[in-house]
N, C-alpha and C positions, 0 to 999 in steps of 0.2 A: 389549138391553144397550147402554149408551152407549159411544162410542169413547174417551171420556176417563176411564173408570173405572179404578181400580187393577188390577182383575182382568185387564182387557184388556192392560195393560202387562206382565203376567207371561206372556203367550202366547209360544211359541217363534217366532212370526212377527213379533214387535215389532221395529221398526228400532232400538230402544234397546239391543238385544243388542250391536251394534257399539260403541256408546258405553260400555256396561258393560265390554266387553273393554278399552277404552282406560283406564278407571278402574283395572281390575286391573293393567294394565301400569304405570301410574303408582305403584300401591301395591306393586309387586313389588320395590321398592328398600327396604332395611332403614332407611336414613336417613329416608326419607319416612314410613315406618310409625312410626318413633320420634318424628318431628315431630308426627304426628297424635296419638300418645299423650301427648306433652308438652303439647299444646294442650287436652287434655280438661278442664282446670280453668279455662281462660280465656286471655286474650291474653298474648303474650310478645314481647319484642323479639328481633331477629335475634341480638344478642349474648348474650342470656340463653339462647336456644335453643342457640346454639353452645356455651355453657358446659355446659348440661345434657347435650348429646350428645357433648361432647368432640371437636368438629369445628371446622375453621376457619369463621369467619363467612362468608367468600366462598362456601364450599361449601354451607353451610346456605342462604344467600341464593339460590343457583342452584336448589336443591331447592324452596324456597318459591315461586320463580317458576313452576316447573312445576305445583305444587299450586294456585297462584293461577290459572294458565291454565285448569286443569280445574275451576275454581270450587269447590275443596274448602276453600280457606282464603281469608280476606279480610284485606287490609292496611288499617291506619289510620295515617295520618301524624300525627305530633306533632312539629312543628318539623322537624329533620333526622333524626328517628328514626322507624322503621316498627315498628308493633306488629301481630302476626299473631294471628288467631283462626280457629276453624273456622266455616265458613259455616252449618252445621247439624249435627245429630247423626248423619247418615247415614254419613259417612266413618268416624267413630269406631265405629259399630255394625259396619261391614264389617270393620274391623281387629279388634275384639273377637271377632267370630265366627271370623275366621281364626285367632286365638290359641287359641280353644277347640278348633277343628279340629286345630290343631298339637298340642295336648295328646293327642289321640287317636293321633297319629302316633308319639308317644314313650312312651306309657303305655297299657297294656291297660285299666287302670281309672283314667281321668283324675280328677284332684281335683275338678273341677266336677260329677262324677256322684256324689260321696261324700255 
């Protein structure tokens, strides 16, 4: 088996476990999870995200900086405005799976199993 195959990266010995834990830490904040969900349909400005989340733009900007540091979101400058988008579908998939798991925590028969 080749060292760069997907199956090898799922081994308990992979050094990516520590990086994955950091991703979970970043996504353990409700505002950042909401940002990921808000960006599922495409790029948005900081102000638009702040309106959607009903949070101050400065706070949203700080959360976006952390998501950007982790390479979960990408920023595109247009003049003096920044537009943010998801780097790829993986962060959204993690959030969606967490929400499905959350349904199990609150309902014995979650709606996604109906």
